Every structure is written in structure tokens, then in C-alpha cells.
N, C-alpha and C positions, 0 to 999 in steps of 0.2 A: 534558615533556622526553622525546622519543621515544627518546633513547639509553638511557634506563632503563626507561620505561614505555610499553607499546604501547597499552593500553586501560585507561580509568578507569571503575570501576563505583561503585555506591553504597557509602558507608562507606569501609572500607580495603581492599576487594577490588580487585586489580589484575592485569593480565596484563603481566608484566615482559618487557622485551626479551630475546630469546634470548641474544645475546652478553653482555648484562649478567648474566644468570643463570650463564653459563659462567664469567665473571670472579668472581662471588660464590662459586661452587662451588670455583674454584681457590684462593681465599684463605680458604675455609671461613667465609663470612659469610652470615648469613640476612637478606635485606633486609626492612625493615618500613616500610610506607607510612604517610604521614600522611593525615588526613582532608582532603577538599577545603575550601578557604577557612578552615582552622584554623591560622593562623599561630603561635598560642601553643604548638603541639605541636613545632615545630622551632626555637623561639627559642634554645634552648641551643646547638644546632648552629650556627646563624647567628652567635651571639655568639662561639663558639670560632673560627670562620672570620675574623671581624672582629679578634679578638685576635691571631691568627697573622699576619694581613695587616699590622697595625700593628707587630708585633714584628720582622718580617723584611723587609718590603717598603716601608717608609717611611724615608727618602724613596725615590721610585721609582728603581730601578736599571736599567741597560742591560747586555745581554749579547750577544755575537756569535753564540751558538748555544745550542740547547736543552741540549746536553751541558755547556756551561760553566755554565748556570743550575743544572742539577741538581747538579753538583759543588760549586758554591758553597753551595747550599741544604743539602746533606748536611753539609758542614763546619760551617755555621752552627748547624744543629740539634744537632750533637754538642757544639759549644762551649757552646751555651745549656744543654744537659743537664748538663754538668760544672760549671756555675756556679750553677745554681738549686736551691733546696731542694725536696724532694718535698712536695706539698701535705698529705699525711697523715703520712708518716714524716719528721718534721722533722730527725732526726739524719742523714738520708741525702740526697744529691743525687739528681736525676732519673736521672743516668747510673749511680749506684751501685745504686739501686733496680731499674733495668733489668737490670744485671748479676746481681743476686741472683735475679731472676725468670726470667732466660733459660733455666736448665736445665729449668724446668717448661713452657716453650713448645714447641709442635710445630714442627720445622724446616720451612722453606719449600723446596720442591724446585727452584724456579726462578721467574723473572719471568713474568708473564702475557703471552701473545702477543696483545696487544690491537690489533684492526684492525676496520674496517668493510668488508665484502665485498659486491661487486655485480658483475653481469655486463654486459659491453660487447661490441660488435661491432667488429672490426678492419677498417679501410678498406683499399682496394687499395694505398694508399701506406704501409701498415704503421703506422697511427696509431690511437690510441683517444682519445676525448673524455672527460675526467673533470674535474668541478668547474670548467668553463669554460676548461679548458686542454687541450692535446693532447700526448700522450706517444708516443714511438716504441716498437715492439716488434720482436722478431726477425722476419725475413722469412718464416720458415716458418709463422708464425701469421697471415699475411695472409688477410683475408676469412673469418676464423673467429671463434667466440665464445670470449671469455676471461673469467677471473675476476680482478677488480681488488681487491687488498687495500690499503686506505688506512690508513696509520699516521699518527702525529702529524708525522713528519718525512720520510716516504718513501712511494713508490707501488711496490707489487710486483704484477706481472702474471703470472698462471699460465695455462697452456693444457694441459689433460689431465694435470695434476699436475706439469708442468715449468715452471720459472720462465723466462719469455721476456722479461722486462724488470724493471729495478730502478732507479728514478729518485729523486732528491731531490724532495720535494713542493714545488710552487710555489703560493703562496697569492695570486698576482695573478690576472689573467684575460687571455684571448686571447693566450696564449703557447704556442709550439710548442717542446717540448724533445726534441732528437734525441740518440740515441746512434749515432754513425756505424758502430760495429761491428755493429749490427743489420742494416745494409744490405749487409754484405759479400758474401753470395751474389748479390745483384743487381749489385753492382759487378763481380763476376767475369765477368758476361756483358755488362756495359755499362761498359767502362773510361772512356769519355768523361765519365761522371757524376762522376768524381773531381774535375774542375775546375769543373763547372757545377751539380752537385747540391746542393740546400740542406743535406742532412745533413753534407756534407763541407766546408762553409765554416768556416774557422778551426779545423780539426781539430788537436787537440794530440796528436801521435804520440809514442811513446817515442823517446828520443834517437837510438838506432841507426837506426830507421826514418826519423826526420825527416832525419837526415844523408843517408841514401840517397836520399830524395825530392829533396833540394836538389841532390845531385850529378847525378842523372839529368836534371834540368831539366824544361822544359815540352815539350809536343808529344804527339801521339797515340802514337808509338812509346814515349816515356818513360812515358806513363800505362799502356800495356799491360805494360811490364816491371815497373813498380812494383806493379800490381794482381796480377801473378803471384806476387809475394812475399807480398802481403797475403792472397791466397787460401790460402796455406799455413797461415794461422792457423786456418782451419776444421778442419784435420786435426791440426796439431801443437800449437796453442795459441799465445797471444801471447808468453809469456815465452820459449819455445824459439826462436821466429822472431826475436825481438828480440836474443836472445843470439847467434844465428847471424849476424845483421847486424853485431853488434859484433865477432865473430870474423873476419868477412870484412874489416872495416876495419882489423883489427890486422895485416894483411899489409903487405909492404913497399910504399912509395909507388910504386915502379916497376911494381907489379902492378895499379895502379889502373885502367888502361885495360883490362887483361884482365878485371878484375872487372866493368867496365861492359859488356863484350861477352859475357860468359858468366854464367849464373845461379849465381854462386858461393854465394849464400845457400841456394838450393834444393839445390845439391850437398851442402852441409854438413848440411842437414836429412835428405837421403836417406841419407847415411852414418850418421847417428845412428839412423835407423829400421832399419838392417840388423840382423838377429839376431846375437847374440854368437857368436864362433867356438866350435865345440865343444871341450871339453876333451880333451886327449890321453889316450888309453886307456893305463892303467897295467896291464901284464900281471903277474898274480901269479907268484910264484916257481914254484909247482907246474905252471903252464902254459907256462913258458919252454922253448924248444927247446934240447935238449942239443947237437944238431948243426945249426946254422943252415944253410940251403941256400946254395949258392954260385951266383952269377950267371955262367953259362957258356953263351954263345950258340953255341959250337961243337957243343954237344950236339944242337942242331936240325939241323946239317949232317950229323952222323953218322946221325941217324934218317932223314934224307932219302935218304942213301946206301943204308941197309938196305932202304928201301922200293923203291928203283930196282932193287936186285939181285933182289928177289923178283919 
């Protein structure tokens, strides 16, 4: 099992997998290897696994997600511990014995970040190949080397310490999983890809942007107008742009044509990016003028007369 052991030597000497040792260190567990071809050394462990399988997973159950399975299993283990006697302290249940022992246990700082990491090259179409499937990454990582962290349920891609993709893991094969937002910089220079590009087929946009897309209709000019709004996501973020689209649609119905002819969404975003107005200066009482100057433009005429006389 290479996920735990890299090299097997004579006897019980082993070279354990580096990530496995990191996990053991995180949970403060010292791994002990069994001898090769010595099944009697691990019989107790296998028996406990068989007991737990028969206790909780027979008959075989079905769940829609890993989160649902883990939630059900935790609740079932707690229920079992509250009903069963402790094997040694007969006067206590398993849950009561755990509660009495808990103060002596060392607290766990957090769950272990368990993943398998490998390096992959990004293609010119911003795709990586992993486990016989293809996943998209941000356009800025195109034709570069990235680190892929494979979790039980998702794939996280990093480039120079920055996350450039986060997908749900697909366990089939020969599937391409796109995130259309990864191709937004490319779309800003090639608006025509909005209708024909594979990443943008069946794109589920936020409600405000989806309504704007439908209202603009089809055509090259409509695509360019809509892509201008989408490009603002690179600077302002998705939520502010979607909020600006909703605000623009909250105007009166008679202003709909004006909205289509002018980039109302971009105007709203530009106003929000403006720095706040400076606060008015409050003059302390000690610095207040006792005799405020009077605005008298005739004084300039009198000065001009004096200058002419000289």
C-alpha cells in the first residue's frame, strides 16, 4: 500500500510515505509495521474492522454525498456509545467513559489537511490532465507547471502558492470539467467565444447577469456589450458586478432602453470605486476669525485707480 509504505525491508523495517508520516505526526500516532506474510499480527485489527462494518454498514446504505455519509456515521457512533456498556467498566456506557477520560486527552488543533500532491503541465487551452480527466485552470496559469492537490472530494490546483482552480473531483474518465470564470481574460479579448466556446456552453450565470444576457439578445454587438460587463469581474469581483446589475434593473421600466444603450452597470461600479468625499474641516474655536473678511469687489477698482494715479 504505497499510500502508507514506500519501501519494505526485511523484518519490520519500512520507509513510510512522507504524507503518511505527516498525518501520523499531526495526530501524534507512531506507526508500527507488521512482518511480511504474517497475517496473525494484524488479525485483531481486521476483526475490529469487520465488526464495525457489520455494526454500521449492514445492510448496505446509500448516500448522496460524502458529507451526508460522515454526518450519519457520526450520529450513529454517538448513539451506539450512549447505549452500549463499556467492555471493562461495566457500570458506565462507552459515552460516559469517554466523557470521564476527555479531560486527560490532549486537544486536537484541527483536522488534517489530507491530500496527494503532484505536478502537472497546463496546456495552451488552460487544462490539466489528472486521473484520466481534464480540469480547467485560470488563464494566467496557461503553459506553466502547477501543483495539483487531490482530496477525497475535490481537486485544488496551485501555481506559485496561489490557488488557480478548485473543482469537485470526478471519478469517471475522459471528462472535461470547465469553470467558465477561468477563461474570463480570454473572453475579454475574444467576445465571439461567448456563443461558441466550449467552456461557456450551459453557463449558469447569477440571476442579475443572466437577465442582462437575455435582454441584450444575440449578435456580435450584444456579445461585446455583455463581455464588457463580465470583464469588470476581474477588477471588482463577481458579487459587486451582480449587485450592480440588479441595481440597474431596479430602475423604472421606461429607462430600459437607456440602460441598453449606455453601460449603466459600469457606471454604477465606477461610482462605487470613487474615493469617499473628504470630511469637512472643523475649525477649533481658538483659530476662528474674530472679524471675518467681507467680499467686496469694489476694493479692486479702488486699487486700480491708485495704481493709475501713480
